[in-house]
VMD Tcl script that draws the C-alpha trace (Angstrom):
set ca {
  {0.00 0.00 0.00}
  {1.14 3.52 -0.83}
  {-0.04 6.59 1.04}
  {0.89 10.21 0.31}
  {-0.09 12.75 2.94}
  {-0.08 16.47 2.07}
  {2.93 16.26 -0.24}
  {4.19 19.73 -1.11}
  {7.17 20.63 -3.31}
  {8.35 24.07 -4.45}
  {11.20 24.74 -6.88}
  {13.32 27.93 -6.77}
  {11.56 29.14 -3.65}
  {11.94 32.85 -2.94}
  {13.06 33.69 -6.49}
  {11.22 35.12 -9.51}
  {11.23 31.58 -10.92}
  {9.43 30.06 -7.94}
  {7.06 27.27 -8.94}
  {4.85 25.01 -6.87}
  {5.36 21.59 -8.44}
  {3.15 19.66 -6.00}
  {0.47 21.34 -3.93}
  {-0.69 19.34 -0.89}
  {-1.11 16.01 -2.70}
  {-3.08 13.26 -0.95}
  {-3.19 9.81 -2.54}
  {-3.86 6.31 -1.21}
  {-3.25 3.13 -3.21}
  {-4.37 -0.28 -1.99}
  {-2.58 -3.52 -2.83}
  {-3.16 -4.31 -6.52}
  {-4.40 -0.84 -7.50}
  {-3.32 0.25 -10.98}
  {-3.69 4.03 -11.30}
  {-3.08 5.90 -14.54}
  {-2.05 9.55 -14.27}
  {-2.76 12.17 -16.94}
  {-2.35 15.93 -17.13}
  {-0.90 18.84 -19.08}
  {2.82 19.46 -19.39}
  {4.08 20.86 -16.10}
  {1.18 19.40 -14.11}
  {3.56 17.74 -11.64}
  {3.36 14.13 -12.87}
  {7.11 13.48 -13.12}
  {7.76 15.33 -9.86}
  {5.25 13.02 -8.19}
  {7.19 10.00 -9.50}
  {10.50 11.49 -8.33}
  {9.13 12.18 -4.87}
  {7.84 8.61 -4.48}
  {11.06 7.02 -5.77}
  {13.30 9.24 -3.62}
  {15.01 11.20 -6.41}
  {13.92 14.27 -4.46}
  {12.39 14.81 -1.02}
  {9.14 16.68 -0.33}
  {9.28 20.05 1.41}
  {6.23 19.08 3.45}
  {4.31 15.84 3.87}
  {4.85 12.14 4.47}
  {5.13 9.03 2.29}
  {4.16 5.61 3.59}
  {4.86 2.35 1.77}
  {3.51 -0.85 3.30}
  {2.79 1.17 6.46}
  {6.43 2.26 6.75}
  {7.37 5.94 6.66}
  {9.88 6.26 3.82}
  {9.78 10.06 3.55}
  {13.47 10.49 4.39}
  {14.83 7.29 2.84}
  {17.36 7.70 0.02}
  {16.57 6.61 -3.53}
  {19.00 3.72 -3.11}
  {17.19 2.33 -0.08}
  {13.75 2.79 -1.64}
  {14.93 0.88 -4.74}
  {14.61 -2.34 -2.74}
  {10.86 -1.75 -2.56}
  {10.16 0.26 -5.73}
  {10.45 -0.70 -9.39}
  {10.58 2.06 -12.00}
  {10.59 2.13 -15.79}
  {11.47 5.40 -17.52}
  {10.42 6.94 -20.83}
  {13.93 6.63 -22.25}
  {14.72 3.00 -23.23}
  {18.39 3.82 -22.51}
  {17.60 4.41 -18.84}
  {17.18 1.68 -16.25}
  {19.75 -0.71 -17.74}
  {23.52 -0.76 -18.17}
  {24.40 -0.83 -21.90}
  {27.94 -2.12 -21.36}
  {26.73 -5.15 -19.38}
  {25.14 -8.29 -20.78}
  {21.47 -9.20 -20.45}
  {22.23 -11.77 -17.76}
  {24.43 -9.31 -15.84}
  {21.66 -6.71 -15.89}
  {19.15 -9.28 -14.69}
  {21.50 -10.45 -11.93}
  {21.89 -6.86 -10.76}
  {18.11 -6.35 -10.69}
  {17.53 -9.70 -8.99}
  {19.88 -8.72 -6.15}
  {18.22 -5.35 -5.61}
  {16.11 -6.43 -2.63}
  {18.57 -9.00 -1.25}
  {21.60 -8.81 1.00}
  {24.82 -8.48 -1.00}
  {27.41 -11.28 -0.72}
  {30.70 -12.22 -2.38}
  {29.06 -15.06 -4.27}
  {29.09 -15.14 -8.06}
  {26.29 -12.97 -9.41}
  {25.25 -15.26 -12.28}
  {25.03 -18.90 -11.21}
  {23.82 -21.80 -13.35}
  {20.56 -21.86 -11.38}
  {20.00 -18.16 -11.94}
  {20.74 -18.48 -15.65}
  {17.94 -21.01 -15.97}
  {15.60 -18.74 -14.04}
  {16.57 -15.78 -16.25}
  {15.87 -17.82 -19.38}
  {12.43 -18.73 -18.07}
  {11.42 -15.16 -17.29}
  {12.84 -13.87 -20.60}
  {10.77 -16.42 -22.50}
  {7.66 -14.65 -21.22}
  {8.62 -11.61 -23.33}
  {8.40 -13.64 -26.58}
  {11.34 -11.71 -28.05}
  {13.97 -14.44 -28.16}
  {16.11 -12.72 -25.54}
  {16.42 -15.98 -23.61}
  {18.84 -17.08 -26.35}
  {20.95 -13.92 -26.08}
  {21.91 -13.87 -22.39}
  {25.49 -12.86 -23.22}
  {24.53 -10.05 -25.60}
  {25.37 -6.48 -24.53}
  {22.19 -4.59 -23.65}
  {23.45 -1.60 -25.64}
  {22.98 -3.65 -28.81}
  {19.26 -4.23 -28.23}
  {16.54 -2.27 -30.00}
  {14.54 0.33 -28.07}
  {11.55 -2.00 -27.72}
  {13.71 -4.93 -26.58}
  {15.48 -2.77 -24.07}
  {12.24 -1.35 -22.68}
  {10.83 -4.87 -22.36}
  {13.95 -5.87 -20.44}
  {13.63 -2.78 -18.23}
  {10.03 -3.71 -17.44}
  {11.07 -7.23 -16.56}
  {13.96 -6.03 -14.40}
  {11.67 -3.63 -12.53}
  {9.07 -6.28 -11.75}
  {10.46 -9.77 -11.35}
  {11.37 -9.15 -7.71}
  {7.70 -8.15 -7.18}
  {8.24 -4.64 -5.75}
  {5.81 -3.04 -3.32}
  {5.00 -0.50 -6.01}
  {5.77 -0.18 -9.72}
  {6.26 3.29 -11.25}
  {5.83 3.60 -15.02}
  {6.94 7.02 -16.23}
  {5.59 7.33 -19.81}
  {7.36 4.05 -20.53}
  {5.89 3.65 -24.03}
  {6.12 7.27 -25.21}
  {9.51 6.98 -26.97}
  {8.61 3.82 -28.91}
  {7.07 3.38 -32.35}
  {3.38 2.29 -32.34}
  {4.12 -1.43 -32.81}
  {6.68 -1.56 -29.99}
  {4.48 0.65 -27.78}
  {1.65 -1.84 -28.19}
  {4.01 -4.70 -27.32}
  {5.16 -3.01 -24.11}
  {1.57 -2.06 -23.22}
  {0.46 -5.68 -23.54}
  {3.47 -6.89 -21.53}
  {2.60 -4.35 -18.85}
  {-0.93 -5.73 -18.59}
  {0.35 -9.31 -18.35}
  {3.06 -8.66 -15.78}
  {0.98 -6.40 -13.52}
  {-1.85 -8.93 -13.53}
  {0.48 -11.92 -12.98}
  {2.10 -10.45 -9.87}
  {-0.88 -8.30 -8.76}
  {1.48 -5.32 -8.66}
  {0.44 -1.99 -7.19}
  {1.16 0.30 -10.13}
  {1.24 4.04 -10.82}
  {1.58 4.91 -14.50}
  {2.07 8.37 -16.01}
  {0.95 8.67 -19.61}
  {0.17 11.40 -22.14}
  {-1.93 8.96 -24.14}
  {-5.50 9.34 -22.94}
  {-6.72 6.17 -24.63}
  {-3.98 4.22 -22.88}
  {-4.98 5.87 -19.60}
  {-8.53 4.66 -20.09}
  {-7.63 1.16 -21.26}
  {-5.17 0.32 -18.47}
  {-5.70 0.13 -14.75}
  {-8.65 0.31 -12.36}
  {-8.37 3.98 -11.37}
  {-7.41 7.28 -12.99}
  {-6.30 10.67 -11.70}
  {-5.90 13.93 -13.58}
  {-3.31 16.47 -12.44}
  {-2.92 20.17 -13.17}
  {-0.70 22.83 -11.62}
  {0.59 20.46 -8.96}
  {-2.84 19.30 -7.82}
  {-5.00 16.24 -8.33}
  {-8.07 17.84 -9.87}
  {-10.00 14.69 -10.79}
  {-10.18 11.17 -9.36}
  {-12.01 8.44 -11.27}
  {-12.88 5.09 -9.68}
  {-13.14 1.74 -11.46}
  {-16.83 1.88 -12.34}
  {-16.65 5.45 -13.63}
  {-13.52 4.68 -15.62}
  {-15.20 1.89 -17.59}
  {-17.70 4.38 -19.02}
  {-15.36 7.32 -19.69}
  {-14.35 8.58 -23.13}
  {-11.52 10.89 -24.16}
  {-14.02 13.60 -25.02}
  {-15.57 13.38 -21.57}
  {-12.13 13.64 -19.94}
  {-11.30 16.77 -21.93}
  {-14.68 18.28 -21.11}
  {-14.12 17.53 -17.42}
  {-10.76 19.30 -17.51}
  {-12.40 22.35 -19.11}
  {-15.22 22.29 -16.55}
  {-12.80 22.19 -13.62}
  {-10.17 24.61 -14.91}
  {-12.26 26.76 -17.24}
  {-9.78 26.24 -20.08}
  {-9.14 23.67 -22.78}
  {-6.25 21.22 -22.61}
  {-4.42 22.21 -25.80}
  {-0.92 22.09 -27.35}
  {-0.15 18.95 -25.41}
  {0.57 15.33 -26.20}
  {-2.32 14.46 -23.87}
  {-4.56 14.74 -26.94}
  {-2.95 11.64 -28.48}
  {-5.18 8.60 -28.88}
}
mol new
graphics top color blue
foreach p $ca { graphics top sphere $p radius 0.5 }
foreach p [lrange $ca 0 end-1] q [lrange $ca 1 end] { graphics top cylinder $p $q radius 0.2 }
display resetview
């Protein structure tokens, strides 16, 4: 379970460039919740992800994960409990290391470090099994450098690395946005399969409104550092893109324009 209590974050405080990135955010996620997050550019979506993962700390407020206060924990310590996939397929993996070395590193994330060999015969077999689930043939390329993989292959590997230790929460930060439509569909389908398989509590930022409606059991809309709309599972099943845009205009009195959020 994830709980955010009155999370507040200001950048460049006390200067002409002062900006409130997050304005008293409250959010509770139960085990197995899959929330999609939409909003205009600058709404605070990425800042929210960075606050949860520990890249930055909130100015005010508390973060609880599995009933433990993690507000002051470093990103490194939170990584044992949090999986994250970024928009850039080049992030989240080490290009100079092999597929099996990357997997071994991810597998050890929530375990005590020892001087034992990182890639044992037993682990290799396990890695082959989990890679087979991607249906990309990567199980036959364990010794290939990750830097040689295509963007879609690398993002699929990043998704696998972020989830096969079954983290307390999975953060997906526009993880299909940089891919071509065919690869984006592949990663979207893999996301559905993996989240369902492990019943992962998942928070996914997306600019694609159709994707936001198709995935997950809840939806939130952000604007100017605030959550301005919360949609539950039953409401979400009936929503359309047009209704979402109309709701934004009703709440803010302005249209959501010049933004990739209009993509379908």
